[in-house]
N, C-alpha and C positions, 0 to 999 in steps of 0.2 A: 488098407493100400491108401485110400484116400485122406485119411487122417494123419499118415505119417507126411503125404504128399504138402498139406493143407501147412504143417508144422514145419515143413522143412523151407517151404514159401515164405514163411513169416518171418521164420530165422532170417533168411536169405536177406528178406527187404530193410529187416530194422538190424540186423547185425547181432551176435551173439552178446555183445557187451551193451548196445542200445537200451536194453530193459534198465540193465544196471546203472546204468548213468543217470535215467530218468530218474529212479528212486533215489538214488546218492543226492540230486539236487533238489527234489521232495523234500528228503528229510533234511536238507541244509536249511529251505525256506521256511519250514515247518521249527527248527530249530531257532533262526532268526526273531521269527515272529513271536515267540516264546519269552525269548529274550527283552526284545523292543518292550513286550506287555509286561514283563516284569520291572524293567527301567520306569516305565509311566506311572507304575503302582505305588513305585517308591519313592520317585522324584516327581511328578506331578505339581503345577502351580497355576493356581486361577490363570486367565486370560490376562487378566490386569495388572499382574505380578511382571509378564514376560515381557522385557525390556525391547521397545522397538524403537530401531531408528531415528533421530528426528534431526534433520538439516539444520544446522546453530545458526543458521540466517533466516529462519522461519520468525514472523512477525508470531507476537503473541498478545493474548488482551490483555491490558490492564485494568484498565476502566472506562468510564466516559463522563461527560462533561455534564452538568445539568443547569437549570436555570436560564437557561437561552430561549430569545425568542425567535423562532425561524432562522435558525444561523444560516448563512450564504456563502462566505469564503471561509477559507482555513488557512492560517500562514505559520509555520515554527521557526523558531531560530535556529542556528547550526547546530548550536548544541544542544537544543532539546528543552531546553528550560524556561521557555517561554511561547506561550502561544495567543497567537491575535486571528480573533473573530468577529466577523461581520454579522449585524444582524437587519432582518428585514420585517422583523411583525411588531407586535406592540411598541418594540423598542426597537431605536436604530442605533443605537452606541454600539461603535467596533470596541471589542474590550481587549484584556492583555490577561490571560489566567498565566496558572503555573501549572505544574503537571496534576496536582491534586484537585484542579478546578476552583481556586482562590483568584477571585479575580483581583489583578495588582493596580493594573489602570487603565481610566475609559482615553482612548482616543479619539480627537476633535478638535480640530480647527476652530481659534480665536472666534468667537461671536459676530465681531464687527469686520471681518473678512468673509465668513459665511452663516449668516445667522441660523441655517437649519442645514447643518450637515446630512447626506445620507448616500453614505459609504458603503459601497455594495462590494468589491473585489479587494484583496488585499497581497501585498507581497514582502517578500523580506530580499533586500539587496544583499547578495552573497559574499560581497567584498568589504561594505562598510558597515552590514547589518542594519541598514537603516528600513525602514517599515513604511512603503508604500500605499494608500490607499485611495482609490478611486471613486469619482464622484459623478455620475454621467451627468444628475440633474442641475447639477451646478456649472459643470464641466470644467471641472477642475480635479487635479492630484494631491491630495494632501501628503506631505513626508514628515514621518517623526523619526526619534531617536530608537535606540532599542529599548528603552526603558521607557517608551510613550507618551515623551516631550515633544512637543510640536515642533518642529522647525519650519518650514515651510511649504509655499504650493509650489508647484512646480511650473514653470513658465515652459510650455509646447512651442515656443516660438509664433511670429503669424500667419507663417506658414498653415498653420494646424488651428488658428482664431476659429471660434466656434465649435469645438470640437466635442464629442461626448464620449470622455473614457470608460468605458465598459469594463472586459478582462485584461487582466496584467500578469506580466511573468518575466522575469530574468534569465538571462545566460549565464553562465561560470564567470565570464569576466566583466558583468555588471555592468552590458547594455540591456537596456530595457524594452519590452515588448507591450504595445499599449493596442487593444480592439478601440477603434472609433466608431462608433454607432452613429453617429448624425447624419451620414445620409443614410437614408432608409431601404434603398434599394440594394446596399453591398455595404459590408465590413470590412474597415481596414485597418491593416495592422500597421500601426506607426512603431518606428523602431529609433531609439535615442544612444547614444551614446552614453558610454559614464561620466564623462563630462556634460550632458543633457542636451548633446547637439543632434540637430533633427538627421 
């Protein structure tokens, strides 16, 4: 009577079809596991061959530029074909290179204008393509053509007489921003319009 009562309680709790359902689920899971194992054995590939999604805009390493002496600042032409680099080591030349690292030109003002140029930062005007290089030690900004030929010195006007231009950059309209460090207590950002007005 005790055995019968326990059996009835078990059946009432799980239901008469509960055990059968559990067996079916377990068998189905076992079949799926076997099928997956067979598929893996037949079609498996090394991890290196599994295609992974790569964002199309992700930059990729292409190479390095050598034979430079403590490069300080880098600017690139709009089409990416020319790279302008200032140096602060044994060489103070501002060089223009192509993508492969070949030197195309050295950017320097005439010696009778600035006997020893010490250009630190460089930027490319997005409107004209001209290359601007700051020279804090000589208080000058030299302007070059995209091909590296000297064009002129930038005149900041009487208001900025005695300035020491350091960092430089452009916005998309051609306005130029120059960090002036003549005042040792603070760095002033001078903004000049595309026509050179302060």
